C-alpha positions in Angstrom: -42.9 -21.4 37.3 -41.0 -18.1 38.4 -38.4 -19.6 39.7 -37.4 -21.8 37.3 -34.7 -20.0 34.9 -36.0 -21.1 31.8 -39.2 -19.2 32.1 -40.2 -16.6 29.1 -41.1 -13.6 31.0 -40.4 -10.0 30.1 -39.1 -7.8 33.2 -39.6 -4.4 34.6 -36.5 -2.2 33.2 -36.7 -1.3 36.6 -35.7 1.1 39.2 -32.0 1.2 40.1 -29.9 2.3 36.9 -28.3 -0.5 34.5 -25.4 -1.8 35.6 -22.4 -1.6 32.9 -18.9 -3.0 32.8 -17.2 0.2 33.4 -19.5 0.5 36.6 -19.3 -3.0 38.3 -20.9 -3.1 41.5 -18.8 -3.3 44.3 -19.4 -7.1 46.6 -21.4 -5.6 48.7 -24.2 -4.6 46.6 -24.0 -8.1 45.0 -21.4 -8.1 42.6 -23.2 -8.6 39.2 -22.3 -7.2 36.2 -22.2 -7.5 32.2 -18.5 -7.5 31.1 -17.5 -5.4 27.3 -17.0 -9.5 25.6 -21.1 -9.9 25.8 -22.2 -10.8 21.8 -25.6 -9.8 22.1 -26.9 -13.1 22.0 -29.5 -13.2 24.3 -29.2 -16.5 25.9 -28.8 -14.5 29.0 -31.7 -12.6 28.9 -33.8 -15.7 28.6 -32.8 -17.3 31.9 -32.9 -13.9 34.0 -35.2 -11.3 31.7 -36.2 -9.5 35.3 -32.4 -8.8 36.6 -31.1 -8.6 32.3 -32.0 -6.3 29.3 -30.6 -5.6 26.3 -29.1 -2.2 25.8 -27.1 -0.2 22.8 -26.5 -3.8 21.5 -24.9 -6.1 24.4 -26.7 -7.4 27.5 -26.5 -5.1 30.7 -27.8 -5.5 34.6 -30.7 -3.8 35.3 -30.5 -4.6 38.9 -28.6 -7.1 41.1 -30.8 -10.0 42.3 -33.5 -9.8 45.6 -33.7 -13.2 46.5 -31.9 -16.8 46.4 -34.3 -17.7 42.8 -33.5 -14.7 41.3 -29.6 -15.7 41.9 -30.1 -18.9 40.9 -31.4 -17.2 37.5 -28.0 -15.3 37.4 -26.2 -18.1 37.8 -27.9 -20.1 35.5 -27.2 -17.4 32.8 -23.4 -16.8 33.8 -22.9 -21.0 33.4 -24.6 -21.1 30.0 -23.1 -17.6 28.8 -20.6 -18.6 25.7 -18.4 -16.2 26.5 -18.6 -16.2 30.5 -19.6 -12.1 30.6 -21.8 -12.5 33.0 -19.5 -12.2 36.0 -19.2 -11.4 39.7 -16.3 -9.2 41.2 -15.9 -11.0 44.3 -14.3 -13.9 42.4 -15.3 -17.2 40.3 -18.5 -19.0 40.0 -19.7 -21.6 42.3 -19.4 -24.9 40.1 -22.4 -26.0 42.9 -24.5 -23.8 41.4 -24.6 -24.7 37.9 -28.0 -25.9 37.4 -27.1 -27.9 34.1 -28.6 -29.8 32.4 -31.7 -28.1 33.4 -35.0 -29.6 32.6 -37.9 -27.7 30.9 -39.9 -30.7 31.4 -40.1 -34.3 32.3 -38.6 -34.9 28.9 -36.5 -31.8 28.0 -33.4 -30.7 29.6 -31.5 -27.3 28.2 -27.8 -28.4 28.1 -25.9 -24.9 29.1 -22.5 -24.2 28.9 -23.4 -22.9 25.3 -20.1 -22.8 22.7 -18.4 -19.8 21.1 -18.2 -21.9 18.3 -21.6 -22.1 17.4 -22.2 -18.6 18.3 -24.0 -18.9 22.0 -26.3 -21.3 20.3 -28.9 -23.5 23.2 -28.6 -27.4 22.7 -31.0 -29.8 24.2 -31.2 -33.3 25.7 -34.8 -35.2 24.5 -35.4 -38.1 26.7 -36.4 -41.3 24.9 -37.9 -44.8 26.3 -34.4 -46.2 24.5 -31.9 -43.3 25.6 -31.3 -39.6 25.2 -30.6 -37.8 22.1 -28.8 -34.5 22.4 -29.7 -32.2 19.7 -26.8 -29.5 18.4 -23.8 -29.2 21.2 -22.8 -27.3 24.0 -18.6 -26.5 24.2 -16.7 -29.9 24.3 -16.0 -30.9 28.0 -15.3 -34.2 29.1 -16.9 -33.5 32.4 -19.8 -31.7 30.7 -20.3 -35.5 28.6 -19.6 -37.1 32.0 -23.2 -35.0 33.4 -25.0 -35.3 30.3 -24.2 -39.2 30.8 -25.7 -39.3 34.0 -29.2 -39.3 32.8 -28.5 -42.4 30.7 -26.7 -43.3 27.4 -27.1 -41.5 24.8 -28.2 -42.9 21.5 -27.9 -39.8 18.6 -26.8 -36.6 18.3 -29.0 -34.4 15.7 -27.4 -31.1 14.2 -30.1 -29.1 13.4 -27.5 -27.2 10.4 -24.1 -26.6 9.6 -23.6 -23.4 12.2 -24.2 -25.6 15.1 -21.6 -28.6 13.7 -19.0 -28.1 16.2 -18.2 -30.6 18.8 -20.9 -33.0 17.4 -18.9 -35.6 16.3 -16.3 -35.7 19.7 -19.9 -35.7 21.4 -21.2 -38.6 19.4 -17.5 -40.5 19.8 -17.8 -40.0 23.9 -21.1 -41.4 23.5 -20.7 -44.1 21.1 -23.8 -42.4 19.2 -24.8 -41.9 16.0 -24.4 -38.4 14.4 -26.9 -37.1 12.2 -26.7 -33.9 9.8 -28.6 -33.2 6.1 -26.8 -33.2 3.1 -26.9 -29.5 2.1 -24.6 -29.5 5.1 -22.3 -32.7 5.1 -19.7 -30.9 4.5 -20.0 -29.1 8.3 -20.0 -32.6 9.5 -18.2 -34.9 6.8 -17.8 -38.2 9.0 -21.7 -38.2 9.7 -23.1 -41.6 10.8 -26.9 -40.8 9.1 -26.8 -38.6 6.4 -30.7 -37.1 5.8 -31.5 -36.5 2.4 -34.4 -34.3 0.2 -37.2 -32.5 1.7 -39.2 -35.8 2.8 -40.0 -36.1 6.0 -38.1 -39.2 8.2 -38.5 -41.1 10.8 -35.1 -41.1 13.1 -36.2 -42.7 16.3 -39.4 -43.7 17.6 -41.9 -40.5 18.0 -39.1 -37.8 16.8 -39.5 -36.8 12.5 -37.0 -35.2 10.8 -38.3 -32.7 9.0 -36.0 -30.4 6.1 -36.2 -27.0 6.2 -33.9 -25.6 3.6 -33.5 -21.8 4.0 -31.5 -20.4 6.9 -28.6 -23.2 5.6 -29.3 -25.3 2.6 -29.2 -28.4 5.5 -31.0 -27.2 8.3 -33.6 -29.2 10.1 -36.5 -29.0 12.1 -36.5 -32.1 14.4 -40.1 -33.0 15.6 -40.6 -35.3 18.6 -44.3 -36.9 20.0 -45.8 -33.6 17.8 -44.9 -32.1 21.2 -41.4 -30.4 20.9 -40.0 -28.7 17.7 -35.6 -28.2 17.8 -35.8 -25.6 15.2 -32.1 -24.9 15.0 -32.2 -21.1 13.4 -34.7 -21.8 11.4 -37.6 -20.3 13.3 -37.6 -18.9 16.8 -40.0 -17.0 19.5 -39.2 -13.5 19.6 -40.4 -11.1 23.0 -40.3 -8.1 21.1 -42.8 -8.9 18.4 -44.2 -11.6 21.0 -44.8 -14.0 17.8 -43.2 -16.7 16.1 -40.4 -15.5 13.7 -37.6 -16.1 11.4 -34.2 -14.6 11.6 -34.4 -13.0 7.7 -31.0 -10.8 8.7 -29.1 -13.5 9.1 -30.4 -16.4 6.8 -27.4 -17.2 4.6 -28.7 -19.2 2.3 -32.1 -18.3 1.0 -34.8 -16.0 2.6 -37.4 -16.9 -0.2 -36.6 -20.8 0.1 -36.7 -20.5 3.3 -40.7 -19.3 2.6 -40.8 -22.3 0.4 -40.0 -24.8 2.7 -42.2 -23.2 5.3 -45.0 -23.2 2.9 -44.5 -27.2 2.2 -43.9 -28.1 5.7 -45.9 -26.0 8.3 -49.5 -28.2 7.4 -47.5 -31.2 8.8 -46.0 -29.9 11.6 -47.7 -30.3 15.3 -45.6 -29.1 18.4 -46.2 -27.2 21.6 -42.8 -26.6 22.6 -40.8 -24.3 20.1 -37.3 -24.7 21.1 -34.6 -22.8 19.0 -30.7 -22.4 18.9 -31.3 -18.9 19.2 -34.1 -16.9 20.2 -36.4 -17.6 23.1 -38.2 -20.7 23.7 -41.8 -20.7 24.2 -45.0 -23.8 24.6 -48.5 -22.9 23.7 -51.5 -25.0 22.8 -50.5 -26.7 19.7 -53.7 -25.5 18.0 -52.3 -21.7 18.6 -48.7 -23.0 17.9 -49.8 -24.2 14.4 -52.1 -20.9 13.6 -49.1 -18.7 14.2 -46.8 -21.3 12.0 -49.6 -20.2 9.4 -49.4 -16.5 9.6 -45.2 -16.2 10.2 -45.2 -19.0 6.6 -47.7 -16.2 5.0 -45.5 -13.9 6.3 -41.9 -15.5 5.3 -43.4 -15.6 1.9 -43.7 -11.6 1.7 -40.0 -11.2 2.2 -37.0 -10.2 0.2 -33.2 -10.9 0.5 -31.5 -8.7 2.3 -27.7 -7.8 3.7 -26.7 -10.1 6.3 -27.0 -7.7 9.6 -26.4 -9.4 13.2 -28.1 -6.3 14.9 -31.5 -6.6 13.2 -32.5 -9.9 14.8 -35.5 -8.4 17.1 -35.0 -11.2 19.9 
């Protein structure tokens, strides 16, 4: 598991001083550094947590990779970074070392190549008997689309909410796929093929349920597959800081009170093992343990009050 760039772990902050953009290492040191374009989106820290940490509101290197497995994790972080801040001083990344789409298990793959137009959000591919579903989108590239198509036909592009709608129509048209969004965020994808309405759960494919969850935005949706996978968009995520499920209350654009009500209405219907968010870390737990933590999260969120938007307050 430690060789998997998708693994969630907490690395030591280490035996060497952190490398800043102003103190980029020489080629002989391994040559990896984080430049000043970093937006603190957390993606690189998810993929290489023992090598990259947060400091002063951005990512920075802890140390250089010591072996091939660590070098692979850094390449995954570099190819995922939406502003290409994970860099080597000796030149461009080797495309042969691009690991994406990266299998998280036998059914789900991480798309990588996060988009600046979704603030660096993660996106996923879900393999189904009838074809593949894309949940939210990576940056647009015909080459990436061709790579994703190698897995088989892509039948649906599922948007979790308005913030992640960029590139949805373009990918759907390329794949000949159906584009889905909730009516609450329809102005972000007015040409969607299927519009989810109301707050009742809807089966949108074999074993795949859409659970509207207004809160982060009016049209936020959770997609649950096989009572195993939860694609949560920006509604909830796993925090390495608190070691628990959390909501990003400081960047809840619509209503934290509505999110609390949505969770109270929906939580006892949800069964899943994998939490797969757009922002924040992924986590796999036994379904019963995930349900217990979701119940506790619901109780916590019901006590929250509206607060000003503050990106720096998110506890990744």
